[in-house]
N, C-alpha and C positions, 0 to 999 in steps of 0.2 A: 552819755558815750565822753571817754578822756582819751585824749593822746599820747599822755605820760610824756617824762623827760626824756626818754630816749628816744622817740619819734618826733618829737619836737627838735632834739638837737641833730637830727639825721635830716631832717627838711633844711635847717638854717646851715648846716655843713653843706647840704648841697649848693645853695643860693650862694655860696662863699665859694665853692670850686669854681662855680660858672661864671661868677664875676670875675677870677681870675684870668681869665681869656677872653672878657668884654671892658667895653669902656661905658656899656651901660647899664644902670644900678635895675635889679630884679627885687621886690618887695613881696612876701610870701602873706598868704591870707588866709584862714580857713573858719567858717564859721559854722554853727549848728544850725542856725537858720537867720534868715536875712529881717524877719517879723514876726510881730506875735499875730500875725492875722485875725484881729476882733471878728473880723465879719465870719469868718470859718467856724467858729464858736457857736455864735448866735444860730449857723445854718444845721450846725449836730442839735444844736436844741429842738430847733423845728421839725427836724426830720424824726427825731424819738418821739417827738410829742406825738404826731400824726400818726408814728407806729402803735403806740402804746393807746390812743385813743379811738383808732378805728374800732377794735373792738369793744372797747367799753360804750362807744355810742350806739352798739346795734341789740348788747345784753345790757348794760346798766348806764344808760342816757343821763340818766341823774346825776351820775359822778364825772360827768365829762369835763366840766369846767377844772375840777381838783387833777381830773387825769391828763388835761393840756398843760396844767401848770406844773403838776410832779415830772411831768416827760419833760416839758422844756429846761426844766430848772435840774433834772439830771444828766440832760444834753450837755447843756452850756457847761456846768461841773467838770462832768468827764474831759472834757474837751479843755477845759483851761488846765484841768490836772495831766492829762496824758496827750493833749494834740497841741499843736494844732496838725489836721490829718490832710494828706493830699489833696485826696478826693473831694475835698471840702474848699479849697483854695480855686479861684478861675485862674486862667492863664494869662491874662493880663496883669494879674495881682501880682501874680509872680515874678515876671519880667517889671514890672514898675518897682516893686519893690528890692528887687536883686542890685537892680540899676542902681537907684538909690544910693543903697548899702555900700557896693561899690563906688562911687564918687565919693561916699564922706568916707571910706577910708583914704581914698586917693586924696582928697584935700586935708584932713586932718593930721596926716600922716607927711605931711608938705612932700609928698612925692612931686608934685609940680612945679618943684624952687629948684630942683638941681642945675646947676650952673648951665648947661650945656643941654638941660630939657630933655635928659635920657631916663627919666624914671618909670619903671614898668611895674605895673600890679596885677598877680596873677593870682586873683579871688575864686576859691570855691565856697557855695553855699550847700550844706548835704539835705538839708530838708526839701532843698528844690531842685536837686542834682543840676545847678548852673554853675557853669563856667564861665568868668568874665576875665576878659584881656584888658585891662585900661593903659593908655602909654602917653606919655608925653609930647611933645609936640614933636621932635628930631626925628622920634619913631613913628611916628605916627606918619611922616613927611617920608620916609622909608622904606615901611613893612603897611602894605594894604589891610583893610578890613576883612578882603576876603582872604587870605591866607592866614590872620588867626582865627575867621569860623572855621574854613578848612581842620585848622590844628584842633578846634574845640571840637569838633563831629569826630575826630578822629579817636579821641582822649576821653570823651565823655561817659563812654559806655564801661571803659576801665575801672574808674574811678567809682562807676557803679558796683561792680564784682569782684573787684580784686583788694587785696589790705588798702588800705585809705593810704596810708604813707608812702606805701611802694608804689601805690598810681600818681601819686601827686607830685612826687620826686622825678616819676618820669615825665610828668606833664612839665615841670619845669625845666627840666635837660629838652624837652623839646623846643621849650621856648628861646631858651640858650641856644640851640641849635640853628630856628630862625632867626635870634639876633646875631647871631655871629659873622651872616655873611654881609651885613652891613655897620656892625659893631666890633667888628675884631680888634683886639687890643688890650690894654689896661687903662683904669679911669686914673686921674690925675685928684679924683673930689670924691668920692667914693661917702658922700656923706646921708646916706641913707642906710637905715639899719638894716641889717639882715635877720633880726631874730621876727620870729611867727606871731601874727596878728591873729589872734583866736581867743573863744572863749571857751576853749576844750582844755584849756592848759589845766 
């Protein structure tokens, strides 16, 4: 999946328009996945190995070791080429990897270093279907986690069902509306880039 220049420009322009009315700064980020989930490749290898080996064990038991090896190799390589697959990823792995990726983006892009501590990361990871909104100190003090959780609950379904770019821009606007209650106005620093952070460019 590739977003394309037109969609990327639409997202970046949306951020710019929102920031024209805010003294907070928003950084957009969309990734295809937050991790390679190597354990999921092993799980598919084991699953395929078992599925192939069950009939072999009944009818051609002599070839059982080969069927186990062949099944595992096929499943593992298939997952590496076309995976990872959601049904083979544990929920706690999804939580851990997405939150780690969000914090890595937050720190690497210096979102925590604005003078007034007003940076906000709006992160969506496609494979995991997970939205994370990370805020710096000033925003945390004004907007509670429950407000962000409710906003995420209202918008996650749209990202799954409708055009990704349109749904993500709607999400950005909702974030902007939420911030406007406490951060209306214009920033005198705008040090953070409006460019979309993504592996889909």
